[in-house]
C-alpha positions as CSV (number, residue, x, y, z in Angstrom):
1,M,-7.3,-8.6,10.6
2,A,-4.8,-7.6,7.9
3,F,-1.2,-8.9,7.8
4,D,1.3,-6.6,9.6
5,H,4.6,-6.2,7.8
6,K,7.9,-5.9,9.6
7,P,9.4,-2.3,9.8
8,G,10.9,-1.3,6.5
9,K,9.3,-4.2,4.6
10,G,6.3,-4.5,2.3
11,R,4.8,-6.3,-0.7
12,L,2.9,-5.3,-3.9
13,F,0.7,-7.7,-5.8
14,R,-1.4,-7.7,-9.0
15,N,-4.9,-6.5,-8.1
16,D,-7.2,-9.3,-9.3
17,Y,-10.3,-7.4,-8.0
18,K,-9.9,-4.3,-10.2
19,K,-13.4,-3.3,-11.5
20,A,-12.9,0.3,-12.6
21,E,-10.1,2.1,-14.5
22,K,-9.4,4.3,-11.4
23,H,-8.7,1.2,-9.2
24,P,-5.0,0.4,-8.8
25,D,-3.4,-2.2,-11.0
26,K,-1.3,-3.4,-8.0
27,K,-2.2,-3.5,-4.3
28,G,-0.2,-4.3,-1.1
29,G,1.1,-3.0,2.1
30,C,4.3,-1.9,3.9
31,C,5.5,-0.7,7.3
32,C,7.2,2.6,7.9
33,P,10.7,1.8,9.3
34,E,10.7,4.9,11.6
35,C,7.3,4.9,13.2
36,E,6.2,1.4,12.4
37,A,2.8,2.6,11.0
38,Q,1.1,0.0,8.7
39,L,0.5,1.5,5.2
40,D,-1.7,0.4,2.3
41,V,0.1,0.7,-1.1
42,G,-1.6,1.1,-4.5
43,G,0.2,1.1,-7.9
44,W,-0.9,2.1,-11.4
45,E,1.0,1.1,-14.5
46,N,1.5,3.9,-17.0
47,E,1.4,3.4,-20.8
48,D,5.2,3.6,-20.9
49,G,5.5,0.7,-18.4
50,S,6.5,2.9,-15.4
51,L,4.6,2.4,-12.1
52,Y,2.9,5.3,-10.1
53,I,2.7,4.3,-6.4
54,T,0.7,5.8,-3.5
55,L,0.9,5.2,0.2
56,Q,-1.9,5.7,2.7
57,R,-2.1,4.9,6.4
58,R,-4.1,1.7,6.8
59,R,-7.8,2.3,7.7
60,G,-8.5,1.3,11.3
61,A,-4.9,1.9,12.4
62,Y,-5.1,2.2,16.2
63,D,-1.7,3.5,17.1
64,E,-1.1,7.2,18.2
65,T,2.0,7.7,16.0
66,P,1.7,11.2,14.3
67,F,2.3,11.4,10.5
């Protein structure tokens, strides 16, 4: 079972398991403050040092909250 974050909170860590260029440089999770859905977070570092971040509903999420 994955760690569930408190609403409006999350974390992002260095991805030590990155095996391909398309895998994120950083991985983590967060919780939507309004609907409390658990989200997976991925981050890619650009050449200029900026960070591109994506959010996706956690796989296996069982709640009925619409997105």
